[in-house]
C-alpha positions in Angstrom: 130.6 98.5 133.3 132.1 95.9 130.9 131.2 96.2 127.4 131.5 92.3 127.3 128.7 90.3 126.3 126.4 93.3 127.7 122.9 92.3 127.2 120.8 95.6 126.3 117.0 95.6 126.2 115.9 98.1 123.8 112.6 99.4 123.8 111.6 101.1 120.1 114.2 98.9 118.5 112.5 99.1 115.2 112.4 103.4 115.3 115.3 105.1 113.4 116.9 105.6 116.6 116.5 102.2 118.2 117.7 100.3 115.0 120.9 102.5 114.9 121.3 101.9 118.5 121.0 98.0 118.0 123.6 97.9 115.3 126.1 99.9 117.3 125.5 97.6 120.2 125.9 94.4 118.3 129.0 96.1 116.5 130.7 97.1 119.7 130.2 93.4 121.2 127.1 93.8 123.1 123.9 91.8 122.5 120.9 94.1 121.7 117.4 92.3 122.3 114.4 94.2 120.7 111.1 94.9 122.7 108.5 96.0 120.5 105.0 96.0 119.7 105.6 94.9 116.2 108.2 95.5 113.2 108.5 98.5 110.8 109.6 98.7 107.4 111.9 101.6 108.7 113.6 99.5 111.4 114.2 96.4 109.1 115.7 98.6 106.4 118.2 100.2 108.9 118.8 96.7 110.7 119.4 94.8 107.7 120.6 91.3 108.4 120.8 92.0 112.1 117.2 92.0 112.5 116.8 88.4 111.7 119.8 87.7 114.0 118.3 89.5 117.0 116.2 88.3 119.9 112.7 90.1 120.0 110.4 90.3 122.7 106.9 91.6 121.9 105.2 94.0 124.8 103.6 97.3 124.7 105.5 99.4 126.9 102.1 101.1 128.5 101.4 97.7 129.8 103.3 97.1 133.2 103.0 93.4 133.4 103.8 93.0 129.6 107.2 94.9 130.3 107.9 93.2 133.7 107.6 90.0 132.2 109.8 90.7 129.2 112.5 92.0 131.4 112.1 88.9 133.8 112.6 86.6 130.7 115.7 88.6 129.3 117.5 89.6 132.7 119.2 92.6 130.7 122.3 94.2 132.0 121.1 97.6 130.8 117.5 98.7 129.3 117.7 101.4 126.8 114.4 102.9 126.7 113.9 104.5 123.4 110.3 104.1 122.6 108.2 107.2 122.5 105.5 109.2 121.0 106.3 112.1 118.6 105.2 115.7 118.7 103.6 115.6 115.4 101.3 112.7 116.8 99.8 114.9 119.8 101.0 118.7 119.7 99.3 121.8 118.6 100.8 123.1 115.4 100.9 119.3 114.2 97.3 118.0 115.0 94.1 119.9 115.0 93.2 118.5 118.4 96.2 118.2 120.8 96.4 115.2 122.5 98.2 115.5 126.1 97.0 112.1 127.2 99.0 110.5 124.6 102.3 112.1 125.7 101.3 111.1 129.5 100.6 107.3 128.3 103.2 106.8 125.9 106.0 108.9 127.3 105.3 109.3 131.2 103.6 106.1 132.2 105.7 103.7 129.7 108.9 105.5 131.5 107.6 104.6 134.7 106.9 100.8 133.8 110.1 100.4 132.4 111.8 102.1 135.6 109.8 99.7 137.8 110.7 96.6 135.9 114.2 97.6 136.3 113.8 98.2 140.1 111.9 95.1 140.9 114.2 92.7 138.8 117.6 94.4 139.8 118.5 95.9 136.4 121.1 98.5 137.6 120.7 100.9 134.7 118.2 102.6 132.4 119.5 104.8 129.5 116.5 107.0 128.0 116.1 108.8 125.0 115.2 112.6 126.2 114.9 115.5 124.2 116.0 119.1 123.6 112.3 119.9 123.9 112.5 119.6 127.7 114.7 122.9 127.5 111.9 124.9 125.6 112.7 127.4 123.1 115.8 129.2 123.2 116.4 132.8 123.9 118.9 135.1 124.9 122.5 134.2 124.3 121.2 130.7 123.7 119.2 131.8 120.8 119.2 133.6 117.6 121.6 134.9 116.7 124.4 134.1 119.0 123.7 130.6 119.7 126.2 130.1 122.5 126.3 126.5 123.4 123.5 125.5 125.6 124.6 123.7 129.0 122.6 120.8 130.6 122.4 123.4 133.5 120.1 125.7 131.4 116.5 125.8 133.3 113.6 123.8 131.6 110.8 125.6 130.6 109.1 123.3 128.0 105.8 124.5 126.5 104.8 121.6 124.1 103.1 118.3 125.4 106.2 116.4 124.1 108.5 118.5 125.7 106.6 118.6 129.1 106.1 115.0 129.2 109.7 114.2 128.2 110.9 116.2 131.2 108.3 114.7 133.4 109.8 111.0 132.3 113.3 112.5 133.0 112.4 113.7 136.6 111.0 110.2 137.4 114.0 108.5 136.3 116.0 110.9 138.4 113.8 110.1 141.4 114.5 106.4 140.8 118.2 107.1 140.7 118.4 109.1 143.8 116.1 106.8 145.8 115.3 103.4 144.5 118.6 102.0 143.1 118.2 102.3 139.4 120.9 104.3 137.8 119.3 106.6 135.3 121.0 108.2 132.3 119.1 110.6 129.9 120.3 111.9 126.4 119.0 115.0 125.0 119.6 114.9 121.2 120.3 117.7 119.0 118.2 117.9 116.3 118.4 114.4 114.4 118.4 113.1 110.6 118.9 110.0 108.8 117.4 107.3 106.7 113.5 107.3 107.2 113.6 110.2 109.8 111.0 112.5 108.1 110.1 115.0 110.8 107.5 117.5 110.1 107.0 120.9 108.5 110.3 122.4 106.9 112.8 120.9 109.4 116.0 119.9 107.9 115.0 116.2 108.6 112.0 116.6 106.5 114.0 118.3 103.6 116.8 115.7 103.6 114.2 112.8 103.5 112.2 114.2 100.7 115.3 115.1 98.5 116.7 111.6 99.0 113.6 109.7 98.8 112.6 111.3 95.5 109.7 113.3 96.8 109.1 116.7 94.9 108.5 119.5 97.3 108.2 123.3 97.1 108.9 125.4 100.2 108.5 129.3 100.9 111.2 130.6 102.9 112.0 134.1 104.1 115.6 135.1 104.1 116.1 134.7 107.8 114.8 131.0 107.5 116.7 130.3 104.4 120.1 131.6 105.7 120.0 133.3 109.1 118.3 130.8 111.4 120.5 127.9 112.3 120.2 124.6 114.3 122.5 121.9 115.4 122.1 118.7 113.3 123.2 115.0 114.4 123.3 111.9 112.2 121.2 109.0 113.8 123.9 106.6 113.5 126.0 108.8 115.8 122.8 109.3 118.2 122.9 105.1 118.4 126.5 104.8 119.3 125.7 107.9 121.9 123.2 105.4 123.5 125.6 102.3 123.4 128.4 104.6 125.2 125.8 105.5 127.9 124.8 101.7 128.4 128.4 100.8 128.8 129.9 103.7 130.6 131.7 102.4 133.7 130.2 105.7 135.9 128.9 108.8 135.1 128.9 112.2 137.0 125.3 113.3 136.0 122.0 112.1 134.9 121.5 114.3 131.7 123.7 114.7 128.8 123.6 116.9 125.8 124.4 114.7 122.6 125.2 116.9 119.5 127.6 117.2 116.5 129.0 120.6 117.6 127.9 122.1 114.5 125.5 124.7 113.4 123.7 124.4 109.7 121.3 126.7 107.9 118.5 125.5 105.7 120.5 126.8 102.8 123.5 124.8 103.9 121.4 121.7 104.0 120.0 122.6 100.4 123.8 123.2 99.2 124.9 119.8 100.4 122.2 118.1 99.0 122.9 119.8 95.6 126.4 118.6 95.9 125.3 114.8 96.1 123.6 114.4 92.8 121.0 111.8 92.5 118.3 113.6 94.6 115.3 115.4 94.0 115.9 118.9 94.8 113.0 121.1 96.2 112.2 124.2 94.4 111.7 127.1 96.7 110.8 130.9 96.5 111.4 133.7 98.5 108.8 135.3 100.8 109.6 139.0 101.1 107.5 140.1 104.1 108.9 141.9 106.6 109.8 139.4 109.5 109.9 140.4 113.2 113.2 139.7 114.8 112.5 136.3 116.8 112.8 136.6 120.6 113.3 132.9 120.8 114.7 130.1 118.7 113.9 126.4 118.3 117.4 125.8 117.1 120.3 125.6 119.3 123.9 124.5 119.5 124.6 122.1 122.5 127.5 122.3 125.0 128.7 118.6 124.3 131.8 118.7 126.7 130.3 116.5 129.3 129.3 113.7 126.9 132.8 114.0 125.6 134.3 113.5 129.1 132.2 111.0 130.7 130.7 109.2 127.9 133.8 109.5 125.4 131.0 110.4 122.8 131.9 112.5 119.9 130.0 112.9 116.6 131.9 111.0 113.7 129.8 112.1 111.0 129.5 115.6 109.4 126.6 116.5 107.1 128.2 115.5 103.8 129.1 112.0 105.3 125.5 111.5 107.0 123.7 112.5 103.7 125.7 110.0 101.8 125.1 107.3 104.2 121.0 108.2 104.3 121.3 107.9 100.3 123.0 104.5 100.5 120.5 102.9 103.0 117.4 104.4 101.3 118.7 103.2 98.0 119.2 99.6 99.4 115.8 99.8 101.0 114.3 100.7 97.6 116.2 97.9 95.8 115.2 95.2 98.4 111.5 96.3 98.6 
């Protein structure tokens, strides 16, 4: 597919990944068009002047008629479906009352609406923001402590509402690809971080955001949590570029691609990188010396990203230091303009 004047309709264009994708599409010569229920301060800060220049469509992705009407008006070359509910909105461990219906409505039904609009109006490709949560927890050679690279062929065994519904949406996309003429590409991202990506709990993204945004935080870490458990981190601008590359790829040989940086980091690595920046509010922490059982599964992993390199020509451009520096620059600009 040619990247000349490629018109890309982006759902979730005001989210952290959607805004970066819009920037990368525009920088690459494409035309990003946002489909959203409303603007957000996060999206405006990342989009900058592009947000004023872009065309915007107002629609709720859970409303089939509204989605179809927007697609009919825009007639995009590709739809990048990035809108999604988040695990901390619905899953056990984040909320007192888990909400599976939110995942089904905001992820599965919304994806079905996008796919059906693409099929009925002849949009040839849908690029989807998948999730590593669809794999489930990582065990054996793919988890702690060996972290062998995870291939896309690894069996899916999600246990969260988020992972289950993300996988169900992918399976719908693969059905439309096989039987209904809509090419479907899902990108499963490693753990993302960047401006305004806060996440939940004591994740790297949450720690980074708190430090750079100037929020005082305190954590209790065990030695394993601080230094031994690791995860692959990818800067959100690299994620946005992966979306654009998937939109314009001439052809692909698979429907699911791992998107990562190829590098593992511990929480200690993140803290040391933040401390080396200056101008941030470093969290305080104490060591929890309770005995720890050896984990049989790990939420962190390292992706095999060779397929994305071969088929999409994707390789991450940002290491941790560069990603943190750009995060601080954009958050600082947002503070100055607020």
